[in-house]
MIVOKE-953848 format. One record per residue (C-alpha): residue number from 1; chain; x, y, z; residue in one letter. Coordinates in nm, 3 decimals, padded with zeros to 5 digits. Layout:
! residues N
<atom resi="NUM" chain="A" east="X" north="Y" up="Z" resn="a"/>
...
! end
This chain:
! residues 320
<atom resi="1" chain="A" east="-01.759" north="03.180" up="03.517" resn="x"/>
<atom resi="2" chain="A" east="-01.721" north="03.440" up="03.241" resn="x"/>
<atom resi="3" chain="A" east="-01.511" north="03.739" up="03.354" resn="x"/>
<atom resi="4" chain="A" east="-01.745" north="03.972" up="03.166" resn="x"/>
<atom resi="5" chain="A" east="-02.024" north="03.880" up="03.408" resn="x"/>
<atom resi="6" chain="A" east="-01.799" north="03.924" up="03.709" resn="x"/>
<atom resi="7" chain="A" east="-01.677" north="04.260" up="03.581" resn="x"/>
<atom resi="8" chain="A" east="-02.039" north="04.375" up="03.559" resn="x"/>
<atom resi="9" chain="A" east="-02.089" north="04.255" up="03.914" resn="x"/>
<atom resi="10" chain="A" east="-01.782" north="04.449" up="04.021" resn="x"/>
<atom resi="11" chain="A" east="-01.930" north="04.775" up="03.905" resn="x"/>
<atom resi="12" chain="A" east="-02.207" north="04.722" up="04.155" resn="x"/>
<atom resi="13" chain="A" east="-01.962" north="04.661" up="04.438" resn="x"/>
<atom resi="14" chain="A" east="-01.731" north="04.964" up="04.370" resn="x"/>
<atom resi="15" chain="A" east="00.243" north="01.297" up="04.213" resn="x"/>
<atom resi="16" chain="A" east="00.118" north="01.290" up="04.593" resn="x"/>
<atom resi="17" chain="A" east="-00.231" north="01.257" up="04.734" resn="x"/>
<atom resi="18" chain="A" east="-00.410" north="01.449" up="05.003" resn="x"/>
<atom resi="19" chain="A" east="-00.757" north="01.577" up="05.090" resn="x"/>
<atom resi="20" chain="A" east="-00.903" north="01.919" up="05.150" resn="x"/>
<atom resi="21" chain="A" east="-01.152" north="01.960" up="05.429" resn="x"/>
<atom resi="22" chain="A" east="-01.460" north="02.175" up="05.412" resn="x"/>
<atom resi="23" chain="A" east="-01.762" north="02.191" up="05.640" resn="x"/>
<atom resi="24" chain="A" east="-01.933" north="01.850" up="05.605" resn="x"/>
<atom resi="25" chain="A" east="-01.725" north="01.761" up="05.298" resn="x"/>
<atom resi="26" chain="A" east="-01.399" north="01.586" up="05.211" resn="x"/>
<atom resi="27" chain="A" east="-01.255" north="01.656" up="04.866" resn="x"/>
<atom resi="28" chain="A" east="-00.970" north="01.447" up="04.737" resn="x"/>
<atom resi="29" chain="A" east="-00.711" north="01.663" up="04.570" resn="x"/>
<atom resi="30" chain="A" east="-00.586" north="01.374" up="04.358" resn="x"/>
<atom resi="31" chain="A" east="-00.250" north="01.336" up="04.187" resn="x"/>
<atom resi="32" chain="A" east="00.022" north="01.592" up="04.131" resn="x"/>
<atom resi="33" chain="A" east="00.219" north="01.630" up="03.808" resn="x"/>
<atom resi="34" chain="A" east="00.527" north="01.850" up="03.802" resn="x"/>
<atom resi="35" chain="A" east="00.522" north="02.086" up="03.505" resn="x"/>
<atom resi="36" chain="A" east="00.794" north="02.346" up="03.453" resn="x"/>
<atom resi="37" chain="A" east="00.867" north="02.324" up="03.824" resn="x"/>
<atom resi="38" chain="A" east="00.505" north="02.382" up="03.927" resn="x"/>
<atom resi="39" chain="A" east="00.268" north="02.135" up="04.092" resn="x"/>
<atom resi="40" chain="A" east="-00.036" north="02.060" up="03.876" resn="x"/>
<atom resi="41" chain="A" east="-00.330" north="01.874" up="04.023" resn="x"/>
<atom resi="42" chain="A" east="-00.523" north="01.619" up="03.819" resn="x"/>
<atom resi="43" chain="A" east="-00.761" north="01.329" up="03.865" resn="x"/>
<atom resi="44" chain="A" east="-00.776" north="01.008" up="03.665" resn="x"/>
<atom resi="45" chain="A" east="-01.000" north="00.706" up="03.642" resn="x"/>
<atom resi="46" chain="A" east="-01.053" north="00.415" up="03.403" resn="x"/>
<atom resi="47" chain="A" east="-00.816" north="00.155" up="03.263" resn="x"/>
<atom resi="48" chain="A" east="-00.924" north="00.100" up="02.903" resn="x"/>
<atom resi="49" chain="A" east="-01.057" north="00.284" up="02.600" resn="x"/>
<atom resi="50" chain="A" east="-00.978" north="00.619" up="02.441" resn="x"/>
<atom resi="51" chain="A" east="-00.824" north="00.888" up="02.657" resn="x"/>
<atom resi="52" chain="A" east="-01.039" north="01.187" up="02.751" resn="x"/>
<atom resi="53" chain="A" east="-00.912" north="01.506" up="02.912" resn="x"/>
<atom resi="54" chain="A" east="-01.173" north="01.719" up="03.088" resn="x"/>
<atom resi="55" chain="A" east="-01.094" north="02.091" up="03.096" resn="x"/>
<atom resi="56" chain="A" east="-01.276" north="02.323" up="03.333" resn="x"/>
<atom resi="57" chain="A" east="-01.386" north="02.683" up="03.293" resn="x"/>
<atom resi="58" chain="A" east="-01.289" north="03.010" up="03.464" resn="x"/>
<atom resi="59" chain="A" east="-01.289" north="02.990" up="03.843" resn="x"/>
<atom resi="60" chain="A" east="-01.356" north="02.616" up="03.842" resn="x"/>
<atom resi="61" chain="A" east="-01.141" north="02.304" up="03.873" resn="x"/>
<atom resi="62" chain="A" east="-01.144" north="01.931" up="03.800" resn="x"/>
<atom resi="63" chain="A" east="-01.402" north="01.864" up="04.073" resn="x"/>
<atom resi="64" chain="A" east="-01.656" north="02.033" up="03.847" resn="x"/>
<atom resi="65" chain="A" east="-01.646" north="01.706" up="03.646" resn="x"/>
<atom resi="66" chain="A" east="-01.727" north="01.481" up="03.944" resn="x"/>
<atom resi="67" chain="A" east="-02.056" north="01.372" up="03.784" resn="x"/>
<atom resi="68" chain="A" east="-01.884" north="01.279" up="03.458" resn="x"/>
<atom resi="69" chain="A" east="-01.559" north="01.109" up="03.559" resn="x"/>
<atom resi="70" chain="A" east="-01.703" north="00.786" up="03.707" resn="x"/>
<atom resi="71" chain="A" east="-01.953" north="00.741" up="03.423" resn="x"/>
<atom resi="72" chain="A" east="-01.711" north="00.807" up="03.139" resn="x"/>
<atom resi="73" chain="A" east="-01.442" north="00.597" up="03.310" resn="x"/>
<atom resi="74" chain="A" east="-01.649" north="00.284" up="03.257" resn="x"/>
<atom resi="75" chain="A" east="-01.532" north="00.278" up="02.894" resn="x"/>
<atom resi="76" chain="A" east="-01.259" north="00.541" up="02.873" resn="x"/>
<atom resi="77" chain="A" east="-00.937" north="00.653" up="03.040" resn="x"/>
<atom resi="78" chain="A" east="-01.049" north="00.980" up="03.194" resn="x"/>
<atom resi="79" chain="A" east="-00.828" north="01.263" up="03.313" resn="x"/>
<atom resi="80" chain="A" east="-00.942" north="01.593" up="03.462" resn="x"/>
<atom resi="81" chain="A" east="-00.680" north="01.862" up="03.512" resn="x"/>
<atom resi="82" chain="A" east="-00.660" north="02.189" up="03.705" resn="x"/>
<atom resi="83" chain="A" east="-00.516" north="02.459" up="03.481" resn="x"/>
<atom resi="84" chain="A" east="-00.223" north="02.638" up="03.638" resn="x"/>
<atom resi="85" chain="A" east="-00.353" north="02.919" up="03.856" resn="x"/>
<atom resi="86" chain="A" east="-00.678" north="02.737" up="03.932" resn="x"/>
<atom resi="87" chain="A" east="-00.809" north="02.465" up="04.158" resn="x"/>
<atom resi="88" chain="A" east="-00.532" north="02.297" up="04.356" resn="x"/>
<atom resi="89" chain="A" east="-00.260" north="02.361" up="04.100" resn="x"/>
<atom resi="90" chain="A" east="00.013" north="02.612" up="04.185" resn="x"/>
<atom resi="91" chain="A" east="-00.068" north="02.980" up="04.152" resn="x"/>
<atom resi="92" chain="A" east="00.251" north="03.166" up="04.065" resn="x"/>
<atom resi="93" chain="A" east="00.228" north="03.540" up="04.119" resn="x"/>
<atom resi="94" chain="A" east="00.149" north="03.723" up="03.792" resn="x"/>
<atom resi="95" chain="A" east="00.393" north="04.001" up="03.883" resn="x"/>
<atom resi="96" chain="A" east="00.676" north="03.749" up="03.913" resn="x"/>
<atom resi="97" chain="A" east="00.604" north="03.530" up="03.610" resn="x"/>
<atom resi="98" chain="A" east="00.522" north="03.820" up="03.379" resn="x"/>
<atom resi="99" chain="A" east="00.222" north="03.953" up="03.195" resn="x"/>
<atom resi="100" chain="A" east="00.231" north="03.687" up="02.922" resn="x"/>
<atom resi="101" chain="A" east="00.213" north="03.388" up="03.156" resn="x"/>
<atom resi="102" chain="A" east="-00.160" north="03.348" up="03.219" resn="x"/>
<atom resi="103" chain="A" east="-00.266" north="03.312" up="02.857" resn="x"/>
<atom resi="104" chain="A" east="-00.440" north="03.050" up="02.646" resn="x"/>
<atom resi="105" chain="A" east="-00.105" north="02.964" up="02.491" resn="x"/>
<atom resi="106" chain="A" east="00.035" north="02.876" up="02.834" resn="x"/>
<atom resi="107" chain="A" east="-00.266" north="02.664" up="02.929" resn="x"/>
<atom resi="108" chain="A" east="-00.262" north="02.495" up="02.587" resn="x"/>
<atom resi="109" chain="A" east="00.106" north="02.409" up="02.633" resn="x"/>
<atom resi="110" chain="A" east="00.023" north="02.269" up="02.976" resn="x"/>
<atom resi="111" chain="A" east="-00.250" north="02.053" up="02.824" resn="x"/>
<atom resi="112" chain="A" east="-00.032" north="01.919" up="02.544" resn="x"/>
<atom resi="113" chain="A" east="00.257" north="01.845" up="02.778" resn="x"/>
<atom resi="114" chain="A" east="00.015" north="01.664" up="03.009" resn="x"/>
<atom resi="115" chain="A" east="-00.083" north="01.438" up="02.719" resn="x"/>
<atom resi="116" chain="A" east="00.282" north="01.358" up="02.652" resn="x"/>
<atom resi="117" chain="A" east="00.402" north="01.316" up="03.012" resn="x"/>
<atom resi="118" chain="A" east="00.102" north="01.170" up="03.194" resn="x"/>
<atom resi="119" chain="A" east="-00.151" north="01.033" up="02.946" resn="x"/>
<atom resi="120" chain="A" east="00.126" north="00.922" up="02.709" resn="x"/>
<atom resi="121" chain="A" east="-00.126" north="00.905" up="02.429" resn="x"/>
<atom resi="122" chain="A" east="-00.337" north="01.122" up="02.207" resn="x"/>
<atom resi="123" chain="A" east="-00.673" north="01.220" up="02.352" resn="x"/>
<atom resi="124" chain="A" east="-01.013" north="01.378" up="02.311" resn="x"/>
<atom resi="125" chain="A" east="-01.059" north="01.716" up="02.481" resn="x"/>
<atom resi="126" chain="A" east="-01.390" north="01.771" up="02.664" resn="x"/>
<atom resi="127" chain="A" east="-01.417" north="02.139" up="02.755" resn="x"/>
<atom resi="128" chain="A" east="-01.646" north="02.386" up="02.930" resn="x"/>
<atom resi="129" chain="A" east="-01.648" north="02.765" up="02.892" resn="x"/>
<atom resi="130" chain="A" east="-01.293" north="02.909" up="02.864" resn="x"/>
<atom resi="131" chain="A" east="-01.167" north="02.551" up="02.877" resn="x"/>
<atom resi="132" chain="A" east="-01.294" north="02.530" up="02.520" resn="x"/>
<atom resi="133" chain="A" east="-01.058" north="02.805" up="02.408" resn="x"/>
<atom resi="134" chain="A" east="-00.773" north="02.619" up="02.580" resn="x"/>
<atom resi="135" chain="A" east="-00.867" north="02.297" up="02.401" resn="x"/>
<atom resi="136" chain="A" east="-00.888" north="02.462" up="02.061" resn="x"/>
<atom resi="137" chain="A" east="-00.556" north="02.640" up="02.109" resn="x"/>
<atom resi="138" chain="A" east="-00.388" north="02.315" up="02.218" resn="x"/>
<atom resi="139" chain="A" east="-00.527" north="02.128" up="01.917" resn="x"/>
<atom resi="140" chain="A" east="-00.385" north="02.392" up="01.684" resn="x"/>
<atom resi="141" chain="A" east="-00.043" north="02.396" up="01.851" resn="x"/>
<atom resi="142" chain="A" east="-00.004" north="02.015" up="01.838" resn="x"/>
<atom resi="143" chain="A" east="-00.270" north="01.868" up="01.610" resn="x"/>
<atom resi="144" chain="A" east="-00.125" north="01.518" up="01.635" resn="x"/>
<atom resi="145" chain="A" east="-00.227" north="01.501" up="02.001" resn="x"/>
<atom resi="146" chain="A" east="-00.597" north="01.587" up="01.976" resn="x"/>
<atom resi="147" chain="A" east="-00.842" north="01.336" up="01.828" resn="x"/>
<atom resi="148" chain="A" east="-01.150" north="01.552" up="01.870" resn="x"/>
<atom resi="149" chain="A" east="-01.303" north="01.825" up="02.084" resn="x"/>
<atom resi="150" chain="A" east="-01.637" north="01.858" up="02.263" resn="x"/>
<atom resi="151" chain="A" east="-01.716" north="02.221" up="02.346" resn="x"/>
<atom resi="152" chain="A" east="-01.978" north="02.280" up="02.615" resn="x"/>
<atom resi="153" chain="A" east="-02.096" north="02.642" up="02.614" resn="x"/>
<atom resi="154" chain="A" east="-01.759" north="02.771" up="02.503" resn="x"/>
<atom resi="155" chain="A" east="-01.681" north="03.123" up="02.620" resn="x"/>
<atom resi="156" chain="A" east="-01.766" north="03.393" up="02.368" resn="x"/>
<atom resi="157" chain="A" east="-01.498" north="03.613" up="02.532" resn="x"/>
<atom resi="158" chain="A" east="-01.717" north="03.924" up="02.531" resn="x"/>
<atom resi="159" chain="A" east="-01.451" north="04.125" up="02.718" resn="x"/>
<atom resi="160" chain="A" east="-01.205" north="04.071" up="02.433" resn="x"/>
<atom resi="161" chain="A" east="-01.073" north="04.398" up="02.293" resn="x"/>
<atom resi="162" chain="A" east="-01.218" north="04.314" up="01.950" resn="x"/>
<atom resi="163" chain="A" east="-01.568" north="04.273" up="02.095" resn="x"/>
<atom resi="164" chain="A" east="-01.576" north="04.581" up="02.314" resn="x"/>
<atom resi="165" chain="A" east="-01.780" north="04.868" up="02.170" resn="x"/>
<atom resi="166" chain="A" east="-01.560" north="05.164" up="02.081" resn="x"/>
<atom resi="167" chain="A" east="-01.734" north="05.388" up="02.333" resn="x"/>
<atom resi="168" chain="A" east="-01.683" north="05.133" up="02.612" resn="x"/>
<atom resi="169" chain="A" east="-01.316" north="05.053" up="02.558" resn="x"/>
<atom resi="170" chain="A" east="-01.172" north="05.340" up="02.765" resn="x"/>
<atom resi="171" chain="A" east="-01.405" north="05.266" up="03.057" resn="x"/>
<atom resi="172" chain="A" east="-01.341" north="04.891" up="03.051" resn="x"/>
<atom resi="173" chain="A" east="-00.964" north="04.938" up="03.027" resn="x"/>
<atom resi="174" chain="A" east="-00.962" north="05.190" up="03.309" resn="x"/>
<atom resi="175" chain="A" east="-01.177" north="04.972" up="03.530" resn="x"/>
<atom resi="176" chain="A" east="-00.960" north="04.667" up="03.462" resn="x"/>
<atom resi="177" chain="A" east="-00.650" north="04.866" up="03.557" resn="x"/>
<atom resi="178" chain="A" east="-00.827" north="04.981" up="03.871" resn="x"/>
<atom resi="179" chain="A" east="-00.907" north="04.622" up="03.968" resn="x"/>
<atom resi="180" chain="A" east="-00.557" north="04.496" up="03.896" resn="x"/>
<atom resi="181" chain="A" east="-00.352" north="04.781" up="04.040" resn="x"/>
<atom resi="182" chain="A" east="-00.547" north="04.909" up="04.341" resn="x"/>
<atom resi="183" chain="A" east="-00.703" north="04.774" up="04.658" resn="x"/>
<atom resi="184" chain="A" east="-01.041" north="04.773" up="04.483" resn="x"/>
<atom resi="185" chain="A" east="-00.957" north="04.445" up="04.311" resn="x"/>
<atom resi="186" chain="A" east="-00.880" north="04.264" up="04.636" resn="x"/>
<atom resi="187" chain="A" east="-01.193" north="04.414" up="04.791" resn="x"/>
<atom resi="188" chain="A" east="-01.402" north="04.290" up="04.500" resn="x"/>
<atom resi="189" chain="A" east="-01.248" north="03.943" up="04.524" resn="x"/>
<atom resi="190" chain="A" east="-01.319" north="03.923" up="04.897" resn="x"/>
<atom resi="191" chain="A" east="-01.681" north="04.016" up="04.824" resn="x"/>
<atom resi="192" chain="A" east="-01.709" north="03.744" up="04.561" resn="x"/>
<atom resi="193" chain="A" east="-01.520" north="03.473" up="04.753" resn="x"/>
<atom resi="194" chain="A" east="-01.792" north="03.395" up="05.005" resn="x"/>
<atom resi="195" chain="A" east="-02.038" north="03.106" up="05.015" resn="x"/>
<atom resi="196" chain="A" east="-02.329" north="03.341" up="04.965" resn="x"/>
<atom resi="197" chain="A" east="-02.178" north="03.517" up="04.662" resn="x"/>
<atom resi="198" chain="A" east="-02.062" north="03.195" up="04.498" resn="x"/>
<atom resi="199" chain="A" east="-02.406" north="03.041" up="04.543" resn="x"/>
<atom resi="200" chain="A" east="-02.571" north="03.350" up="04.399" resn="x"/>
<atom resi="201" chain="A" east="-02.343" north="03.349" up="04.093" resn="x"/>
<atom resi="202" chain="A" east="-02.399" north="02.978" up="04.035" resn="x"/>
<atom resi="203" chain="A" east="-02.775" north="03.021" up="04.064" resn="x"/>
<atom resi="204" chain="A" east="-02.754" north="03.276" up="03.785" resn="x"/>
<atom resi="205" chain="A" east="-02.577" north="03.042" up="03.545" resn="x"/>
<atom resi="206" chain="A" east="-02.754" north="02.716" up="03.637" resn="x"/>
<atom resi="207" chain="A" east="-03.106" north="02.696" up="03.500" resn="x"/>
<atom resi="208" chain="A" east="-03.191" north="02.416" up="03.743" resn="x"/>
<atom resi="209" chain="A" east="-03.088" north="02.584" up="04.066" resn="x"/>
<atom resi="210" chain="A" east="-03.153" north="02.265" up="04.265" resn="x"/>
<atom resi="211" chain="A" east="-02.816" north="02.152" up="04.127" resn="x"/>
<atom resi="212" chain="A" east="-02.646" north="02.438" up="04.312" resn="x"/>
<atom resi="213" chain="A" east="-02.575" north="02.241" up="04.627" resn="x"/>
<atom resi="214" chain="A" east="-02.359" north="02.323" up="04.927" resn="x"/>
<atom resi="215" chain="A" east="-02.112" north="02.069" up="04.792" resn="x"/>
<atom resi="216" chain="A" east="-02.086" north="02.254" up="04.459" resn="x"/>
<atom resi="217" chain="A" east="-02.039" north="02.588" up="04.636" resn="x"/>
<atom resi="218" chain="A" east="-01.750" north="02.447" up="04.838" resn="x"/>
<atom resi="219" chain="A" east="-01.597" north="02.287" up="04.528" resn="x"/>
<atom resi="220" chain="A" east="-01.580" north="02.628" up="04.359" resn="x"/>
<atom resi="221" chain="A" east="-01.502" north="02.835" up="04.668" resn="x"/>
<atom resi="222" chain="A" east="-01.232" north="02.638" up="04.852" resn="x"/>
<atom resi="223" chain="A" east="-00.951" north="02.667" up="04.592" resn="x"/>
<atom resi="224" chain="A" east="-01.030" north="03.037" up="04.563" resn="x"/>
<atom resi="225" chain="A" east="-00.941" north="03.084" up="04.928" resn="x"/>
<atom resi="226" chain="A" east="-00.585" north="02.961" up="04.873" resn="x"/>
<atom resi="227" chain="A" east="-00.291" north="03.207" up="04.867" resn="x"/>
<atom resi="228" chain="A" east="-00.248" north="03.370" up="04.528" resn="x"/>
<atom resi="229" chain="A" east="-00.597" north="03.291" up="04.400" resn="x"/>
<atom resi="230" chain="A" east="-00.709" north="03.654" up="04.407" resn="x"/>
<atom resi="231" chain="A" east="-00.419" north="03.767" up="04.187" resn="x"/>
<atom resi="232" chain="A" east="-00.497" north="03.509" up="03.918" resn="x"/>
<atom resi="233" chain="A" east="-00.867" north="03.588" up="03.936" resn="x"/>
<atom resi="234" chain="A" east="-00.801" north="03.957" up="03.872" resn="x"/>
<atom resi="235" chain="A" east="-00.536" north="03.883" up="03.609" resn="x"/>
<atom resi="236" chain="A" east="-00.782" north="03.689" up="03.396" resn="x"/>
<atom resi="237" chain="A" east="-01.061" north="03.945" up="03.434" resn="x"/>
<atom resi="238" chain="A" east="-00.813" north="04.193" up="03.285" resn="x"/>
<atom resi="239" chain="A" east="-00.709" north="03.959" up="03.001" resn="x"/>
<atom resi="240" chain="A" east="-00.867" north="04.117" up="02.694" resn="x"/>
<atom resi="241" chain="A" east="-00.631" north="03.977" up="02.432" resn="x"/>
<atom resi="242" chain="A" east="-00.551" north="03.632" up="02.305" resn="x"/>
<atom resi="243" chain="A" east="-00.751" north="03.418" up="02.062" resn="x"/>
<atom resi="244" chain="A" east="-01.126" north="03.413" up="02.001" resn="x"/>
<atom resi="245" chain="A" east="-01.317" north="03.090" up="01.931" resn="x"/>
<atom resi="246" chain="A" east="-01.413" north="03.214" up="01.585" resn="x"/>
<atom resi="247" chain="A" east="-01.045" north="03.265" up="01.507" resn="x"/>
<atom resi="248" chain="A" east="-00.946" north="02.917" up="01.626" resn="x"/>
<atom resi="249" chain="A" east="-01.226" north="02.702" up="01.485" resn="x"/>
<atom resi="250" chain="A" east="-01.123" north="02.749" up="01.119" resn="x"/>
<atom resi="251" chain="A" east="-00.769" north="02.632" up="01.205" resn="x"/>
<atom resi="252" chain="A" east="-00.863" north="02.313" up="01.389" resn="x"/>
<atom resi="253" chain="A" east="-00.800" north="01.992" up="01.195" resn="x"/>
<atom resi="254" chain="A" east="-00.982" north="01.750" up="01.427" resn="x"/>
<atom resi="255" chain="A" east="-01.361" north="01.703" up="01.447" resn="x"/>
<atom resi="256" chain="A" east="-01.551" north="01.931" up="01.685" resn="x"/>
<atom resi="257" chain="A" east="-01.889" north="01.886" up="01.853" resn="x"/>
<atom resi="258" chain="A" east="-02.053" north="02.187" up="02.013" resn="x"/>
<atom resi="259" chain="A" east="-02.324" north="02.147" up="02.275" resn="x"/>
<atom resi="260" chain="A" east="-02.497" north="02.448" up="02.426" resn="x"/>
<atom resi="261" chain="A" east="-02.733" north="02.486" up="02.718" resn="x"/>
<atom resi="262" chain="A" east="-03.011" north="02.702" up="02.577" resn="x"/>
<atom resi="263" chain="A" east="-03.074" north="02.881" up="02.908" resn="x"/>
<atom resi="264" chain="A" east="-02.720" north="03.013" up="02.947" resn="x"/>
<atom resi="265" chain="A" east="-02.756" north="03.380" up="03.051" resn="x"/>
<atom resi="266" chain="A" east="-02.383" north="03.452" up="03.010" resn="x"/>
<atom resi="267" chain="A" east="-02.302" north="03.295" up="02.673" resn="x"/>
<atom resi="268" chain="A" east="-02.630" north="03.330" up="02.476" resn="x"/>
<atom resi="269" chain="A" east="-02.707" north="03.044" up="02.244" resn="x"/>
<atom resi="270" chain="A" east="-02.818" north="03.291" up="01.978" resn="x"/>
<atom resi="271" chain="A" east="-02.454" north="03.395" up="01.945" resn="x"/>
<atom resi="272" chain="A" east="-02.318" north="03.047" up="02.000" resn="x"/>
<atom resi="273" chain="A" east="-02.512" north="02.904" up="01.706" resn="x"/>
<atom resi="274" chain="A" east="-02.282" north="03.094" up="01.470" resn="x"/>
<atom resi="275" chain="A" east="-02.001" north="02.855" up="01.562" resn="x"/>
<atom resi="276" chain="A" east="-02.194" north="02.568" up="01.410" resn="x"/>
<atom resi="277" chain="A" east="-02.122" north="02.698" up="01.060" resn="x"/>
<atom resi="278" chain="A" east="-01.747" north="02.626" up="01.073" resn="x"/>
<atom resi="279" chain="A" east="-01.624" north="02.333" up="00.865" resn="x"/>
<atom resi="280" chain="A" east="-01.457" north="02.168" up="01.165" resn="x"/>
<atom resi="281" chain="A" east="-01.785" north="02.157" up="01.358" resn="x"/>
<atom resi="282" chain="A" east="-01.968" north="01.833" up="01.285" resn="x"/>
<atom resi="283" chain="A" east="-02.274" north="01.906" up="01.493" resn="x"/>
<atom resi="284" chain="A" east="-02.428" north="02.177" up="01.708" resn="x"/>
<atom resi="285" chain="A" east="-02.645" north="02.023" up="01.979" resn="x"/>
<atom resi="286" chain="A" east="-02.898" north="02.224" up="02.180" resn="x"/>
<atom resi="287" chain="A" east="-02.931" north="02.113" up="02.541" resn="x"/>
<atom resi="288" chain="A" east="-03.283" north="02.216" up="02.646" resn="x"/>
<atom resi="289" chain="A" east="-03.341" north="02.390" up="02.979" resn="x"/>
<atom resi="290" chain="A" east="-02.972" north="02.384" up="03.072" resn="x"/>
<atom resi="291" chain="A" east="-02.745" north="02.670" up="03.171" resn="x"/>
<atom resi="292" chain="A" east="-02.375" north="02.750" up="03.138" resn="x"/>
<atom resi="293" chain="A" east="-02.226" north="02.433" up="03.293" resn="x"/>
<atom resi="294" chain="A" east="-02.404" north="02.140" up="03.126" resn="x"/>
<atom resi="295" chain="A" east="-02.157" north="01.878" up="03.247" resn="x"/>
<atom resi="296" chain="A" east="-02.261" north="01.944" up="03.607" resn="x"/>
<atom resi="297" chain="A" east="-02.620" north="02.058" up="03.566" resn="x"/>
<atom resi="298" chain="A" east="-02.723" north="01.793" up="03.313" resn="x"/>
<atom resi="299" chain="A" east="-02.469" north="01.506" up="03.313" resn="x"/>
<atom resi="300" chain="A" east="-02.745" north="01.273" up="03.191" resn="x"/>
<atom resi="301" chain="A" east="-02.738" north="01.468" up="02.863" resn="x"/>
<atom resi="302" chain="A" east="-02.365" north="01.537" up="02.840" resn="x"/>
<atom resi="303" chain="A" east="-02.220" north="01.195" up="02.924" resn="x"/>
<atom resi="304" chain="A" east="-02.402" north="01.004" up="02.645" resn="x"/>
<atom resi="305" chain="A" east="-02.317" north="01.284" up="02.402" resn="x"/>
<atom resi="306" chain="A" east="-01.947" north="01.254" up="02.483" resn="x"/>
<atom resi="307" chain="A" east="-01.958" north="00.875" up="02.461" resn="x"/>
<atom resi="308" chain="A" east="-02.131" north="00.885" up="02.123" resn="x"/>
<atom resi="309" chain="A" east="-01.891" north="01.143" up="01.979" resn="x"/>
<atom resi="310" chain="A" east="-01.580" north="00.958" up="02.098" resn="x"/>
<atom resi="311" chain="A" east="-01.714" north="00.622" up="01.982" resn="x"/>
<atom resi="312" chain="A" east="-01.784" north="00.763" up="01.637" resn="x"/>
<atom resi="313" chain="A" east="-01.420" north="00.867" up="01.595" resn="x"/>
<atom resi="314" chain="A" east="-01.237" north="00.596" up="01.787" resn="x"/>
<atom resi="315" chain="A" east="-01.192" north="00.364" up="01.489" resn="x"/>
<atom resi="316" chain="A" east="-01.058" north="00.640" up="01.265" resn="x"/>
<atom resi="317" chain="A" east="-00.817" north="00.759" up="01.532" resn="x"/>
<atom resi="318" chain="A" east="-00.693" north="00.405" up="01.596" resn="x"/>
<atom resi="319" chain="A" east="-00.545" north="00.412" up="01.246" resn="x"/>
<atom resi="320" chain="A" east="-00.383" north="00.753" up="01.268" resn="x"/>
! end
């Protein structure tokens, strides 16, 4: 979920295995990888074929790929990871780890280390929303690890300091400080972290709202009710620095495919099309009548696209 949308909403409000229970649902947390002393949750499936790592967006987790993992695992080794601070991974307090901890550089390092420690192979990165910025940053930091990237409605990062209008910068900065440093932030989070609010937000970003099921609501909501989740949520809403996709794409050495749901109200395709002009981008695919999370809303479109892209580069990467 793009923090710019949530900030607008705020102005209107002033290796172990276990399961997590929710009303009528049982979600398997999966496996735990220890990274820098923190517990990182991931899921894996498939025994053969190229390795794929699925990277979720803001406020989501690896369960958001539940419709993709079993299909892609038929011919790939599939991993889905919870970025630190999200899902069922640890959520260290931002005040204790420092202001520079929850950044794209940190998440990119986590992703690259995961490839080395767990996957033990190079991989293709399949990314949604801010996960796309993580994937691009990781590919730049260690290009030998990434074979290719699929970007699904990558975040435009409209709250970035470089994209804020000059007349809005003081207001946005002040409001971010208010959210981070006063009780207003926790109040806003409590208002958002309810089944009704999560469902409403998802119905805004999914064009086919029939895909916004009770199961999906619980998948997004449950990790957000864990201790520390509110602090990370507010920390990222206030993160206006770091890289932009248009700054990273020219530096990527691996092939990139961009797919965009044309009904995304948060990351408009009219702006996203500009990314198709970069030399690293092989193809820009329009996903008709799909919103911000194509992998979940339209897996019948996304899964074949991923399979085709990976297949087209598997032979070349086998000789790297």
